[in-house]
N, C-alpha and C positions, 0 to 999 in steps of 0.2 A: 044498816043491814036489816033484812027482814027477820022476824022471829019464827018464820015458818020452818018446819023441819028441813034438813038438808036433803037433796035428791038421794035416792037409794041405789041408783045404778048409773052406768056410763051414759046411757041414752038420755036419762033425765038431766044429767049434768050438761050435756050438749044442748038440750032444750033451754035450760036456765041461762047458760052463757050466751046462747044465740039471741036471747031476748034483752040482754043487758047492753047498755052503752059502755064501752070500755073506757075507763078513765085514763088520763095521762098524768105525768108528773107536773106538779105546780111550776117547777122551774121551766119545764118545756112550754107550758101555757104562757108564762111570762116572756120567754124568748120569742114565741110566735107573735104575741101582741106587739112586742117591740119591733119585730120585723114588719108586721102589718103597717105600723105607723111610718115605716120607711119604704113602702111598697114600690115606689118609683126607682129605688136603688137596689132592691133585693134581687138576687139572682137565684136560679135553681140550685146552684151549689150551696148557697147560704141556707136554703130550706132543707136540703139534703143533710147538711151537717147537724141541723137541729133534730131532724127526725131520727137520725142514727144514734142519738144518745138516749132514746126512749123506746124500748121494745114494744110497748103497748101502742104508741103512735105509729111505729113502723109497721106493725101487723095491720093496723087499720088502713094505712096507705096502700099496702099490698093488696088487701082484700077489696078496697075500693077500685083500684085500677084494674083488677081482674074483671069486675062486673062492668066497668066502663069500657075497658079496652077490648074485651072479647068480641065486640061487634066490629071493631076497626082494625084489629091486628091479626096477623097470621101466626104469631108466636107469643108465648106468655112473657110478661115483663117480670124479671126476677131480681131487679135491684131498685133501690129507692131513687137514684138519680134519674133513671129512665122513667119511672113512674111519675116523678115530679115534672119532668119535661113533657110527658104526655098530658098531664092535667093542666099545666100552665100555672103561673104564679097566682093570679087573681082567683081562678076557680079553686085552687088549693086552699086559699084562705077562707073562701066561702064554705068549703066542705068541712072545715075544722074550726068554725067560728064558735066562740063561747063553749069550749070543751069542759066536760066534767073532769075534775082533778082527783087523783088518788088521795091527796091530803084531805079533801072534803069528804070523801067516802069513809076514810079511816081516822078522821080527826079525833074521835072520842075513844080510839083504841090504839094508844101509843105503842104498845108491844107489837101489834099487828103491823102498824106502819113501819116500825123499825125492821121487822122481819122481811117485809116486802122490799124495802129500800136496800137491804143487804143483798137480796137476790138480784135486783136491778144492777147494783154495782158489780156483782159477779158476772152478769151477762155482758156488761160493758167491757170488762177485762177480757172475757172470753172472745169477744168480737175483735178486740185489738190483737190478741194472740193469733186468732184465725187469719186475720188479714195479713199480718207479718209473715206467717208461715206459708200462706198461699202465694204471696209475692215471691218468697224465697224459692218456692217450688215452680215458679213461672206458670202458675195456674192461669187458665184461659179467662177466668173472671173472678178476680179476688173479691170483688164487691158481693158476689153471690155467696161466697164462703163466709165472709164476715157477717152478712145479714143472717144467714142460717145459724151462726153461733149466737148472735144477739137474740134470736127468737127461740132458741133450743129449749129454754126453760120457761117458756111463756105460761104453760099450764101451772107451774108452781107459783108464778106471780099472781095469776088469777085466783088460785086457791087462797093466797094471803088476802086478796082484795075482797072476795065474796064469801069465804068460809074460814076466816082466820083461826077460829077455835080448832078446826081440824088440822090446819097447818101447824099450830102450836102443839097439838097432840102428837103429830108425826115427829116434830123436832124433839119433843120431850122423850119419846121412845128411843130415838137415836142416841140422845145424850145419856140415857140410862143404860143402854147396852151398846158399847162401842163395836161389838161384833155383828150387830144387826145391820143388814144391808138396807139402803134407802128404799129400794123397790119392795122389800118385804114389809117394812113399816107402812108404806103407802097402801099396800094390799090389805094389811090388817085394818087400817083405819077407814079406807075409802071403798074397799072391795075391788079395786083395780089400781094400776100404777099410773103415775103422772105421765109416763112415756106413752101409755095407751091413750090417755086423754089428749095428750099433745097431738098425736097423729090423727086422732079422730077429729079434733078441732081443725086441723089443716084441711081435711077432706070436707068438713061441714062448711068452712068458709071459702072453699074452692081456691085455696092457695095454689100457686104453681107446683106442678108435679116435681120439678127439679128441686125446689126449695124443700118440699116435703121429704124427698129422698135424702137430701143433705142433713136433715134433722132426725133421720131414722137410724138409731144406733144398731138396729138389726142388720144394716147394710154396711157395717164398718169395714168390710173387706175392700170397699172402694176407697182409693186414696183421698178423695175430696171429703167423703163422709168421715174418714179417719182423722183428717185435718180438723174438722169441726168438733168431733168427739174428744180429741186430745186437748183442744183448747178449752172446752167446757170442763173437762176433768181437772186440768191443772188449775183453772180459775176456782173451781169448787174446793179442791184439796188445799189450796193456799190461802183460803179466805181468812183463816185465823193465824197466818204465819206459815213458815216453811218447814215446820217440824212434823207434818203429817206423814205417817208411815207409807202412804201410797205414792208420795211424790217421787222417790227414786225410780219406781216403775214407770211413772208418767214420763220422766226425763229420758229413760232408756227408749221408750216407744217414740218419743218426739225425735230423738237422735236418729232412729231408724227411718222415720218418715222423711226427715230433712237430709239424711245422709251426712251428718256432721258429728264431731266428737263432743264430749261432755264440756270441755273448756269453752269451745265456740258457742255451744248452746247457753251456758251460764252467762257468757259475756253478752249475748243477745238479750237474755232475760234480765240482765243487770242484777244477777244474784251473787251472793258471797261465795268465796272458794270453799267454805265449809261443806258445801254440797257436792264437792268433787269426790269421785270414788277413791277408796283406799285399797292398797293391795291386800288380798286375803292372806291369812296366816299360812305360812309354808308355801305360798305361791307368789313369788316376786312378780310384781306387775299386774297380777290379776285384779279385776275391778270388783269392789264390794261397796255399795252405796253407804256412806257414813250415816245418813239419816234413816236407814232402814232398821227400825227397832219396833218392838211390840209395845202396846200400851198407849 
């Protein structure tokens, strides 16, 4: 990482990130190389499965196909399977040959590497939730919803990659003050929120408008956006276990989205019955989340 001062505003950050090659996970690079060695037997589905485990590779594929496909297609490509099919197997491998890895970028900064990997694991979990709930809702394209959840926190991943000291500072402030909201900590440290950076990057990289909308929490009144947002929230709140005070509210919102009861939702999430609501005192049958405590 450069010793130059960090950018001072959102426009400068966009310029910085626009000039950088986005690294991918070392595990992803290894899987791609293994697939390349078996190129005669590799299918588009095989490649898609690899890409969808790595948000940084996924966004690179989406951005690439937008620039490539805009001359040939009447509509935007909004899922990885279609993007891989449009590129073709051999051109895909040529486009992502000898990729830079996150581990090489952060190899001398173990704390930053761990922080970044934790966010990636969170996005993978969010993507799985989003896919399952979109499928349950009979969404017209579950792959779009799952991809939006995978990419939703891309700006945070990039901050860990290219300015880990700032990511560590934000995390420290949140740990020091449990009442501090993430957006407030980001505003204090960066001068803007990561959600603002996220949407700005979507526009700068010409990502499909539909995907950008699905990642825009300001449009959470739309059921598909709400699907993404709730998956991201539950993945974030459960990252250290299921005791976070926000989880009961998450579960109630998910129940409303899927139109199911708490028992069914917990069964789908494979969660313990301790998270079932208990009757409120003096109101037999009334629901009060057991896990809803302060502190």
